[in-house]
N, C-alpha and C positions, 0 to 999 in steps of 0.2 A: 564626582559625590554618587554613593551608591544609594539605592532607593529600596527598602525592605518593602517588600509585598508580602504580607503574611496568606493570603489567599492562591498564592500561585510559589508552591515550594520548588527549589531550583532543581534541575535535572540530576538525577544519577548516573551512574553507569547502567548500559545495558544489560537488562536481566537475558536471565539463559531462554529466551524467546527463539523460535525458529519459525520462519515464514517460508513456504515452498508456493511457488506460484507454477500455474499449467494456463496457458494461451491457445484459443482456438481462432483461426479467420472464420468468421461468418459470413460466404458468398451469397447466401440466398437476401442477406439485407444491407449487401453493399452495393454500392454503384461506384462509377468512376468519379475520382472527387470526394468520397466519403466511402471508407474501408471502414467495418466494424470488426473489432475485435472484442470475443468474450475471453473472461479471465476468472479462474477458479484460485482462490487465495484460502490456502489449510496455516492457519496457526497453531502454533503446540507452544505450550509451557512448560520446559522444563527446567523450571526452578524451583525452589522450596518454598515460593513462597505465592500468593494469588495475586493476580494482576489485572487490573481493568483498561478496556481499550477505552481511548477518552475521544481520540480522533486520529486523522490521518492528514498526509500531505504529499502529494503526486508529483514529480515534475515529469511531462511529457514532452518528447520530441518526435516529431514526423520527419519523412524522406526528406523533406525540403530544408530541415533546419527549424521549423517555427517550434518555439519553444511554448509550453503552457503549464503553470502551474495552478494545482486545485488543492485545496484546505477545506476541512469539514469535519463535524462532529461525527463520532463513531465510524461506522462501516453499515452499510443498506439499512440506517435506520435505526440500529442499535448500539449498545453500547455492552459488547458480551465481557463478562467475568471470566476468567482462566483460572483456575484452582490449581495448584500443581498437579501436572498430569495432563489436564485437561486442553481441551482443543478446541477450534470454530473454524469451521469453512463457510466460504460465502463465494456467491460468483456475482460480477458485477461486468460493465463493456465499456469502451472507448472506441471514439470514431477520429480517425486521421484523414486528411486530406491525400495525404501521401504515404507508402511505405518502400522500404523498411521504417521502422521508427522503433523508438523503445520508452520504455516509462520505469519509474524508481520513486522510493522516496522512503517514508519512514510512517511508523504508528506512536503517538504518544499515550504509555502508559503510565497505570498510577499502581500505588500498592496500598494496601490495606491503611499504612500511617501516612498517606498524604505524598509520600515522593513520586515524583515524575519522571521517566526513563524515554527516551529514543530508540523503538526496534527498528535498525533498518531494515527497507525492504529491498534487496541488491535489484540493479538494472533487468529488466528481462527483455527481449525483442519480440517486436510486433511486426510481422513479416507475414505474407502470402504465401501457401504452400507451393514449392516448384520455381520459386525465385531466386535467382543468386545473391547473397547476399555479396556487398562491395568491403 
């Protein structure tokens, strides 16, 4: 039996929204067993519709295979609205017990008519500079 939920529209195909990530290892904030990585996210709306970023989902895996999922509203306390051609940039950080690790996930976006879509965030590597990745 399918339940109709009028306040939660179904997901549509992913809109033409591009996500670019830059990762920085933060040695001055790190110590053994607690490695800190800053990441800068640039989100660009290449579609012809306005989209609002409602939520985020991250899957984080450290160098020992430990997995963590993180869900939350918006990003850095905001739910930015991206008009056609608009962009939004923010920075945040993640800590790992061991590197190299990786993280990826998706954003939940909503258009002006209430349709929701998942915008994928391709997995990216969290590694200390100069370390060899296997």
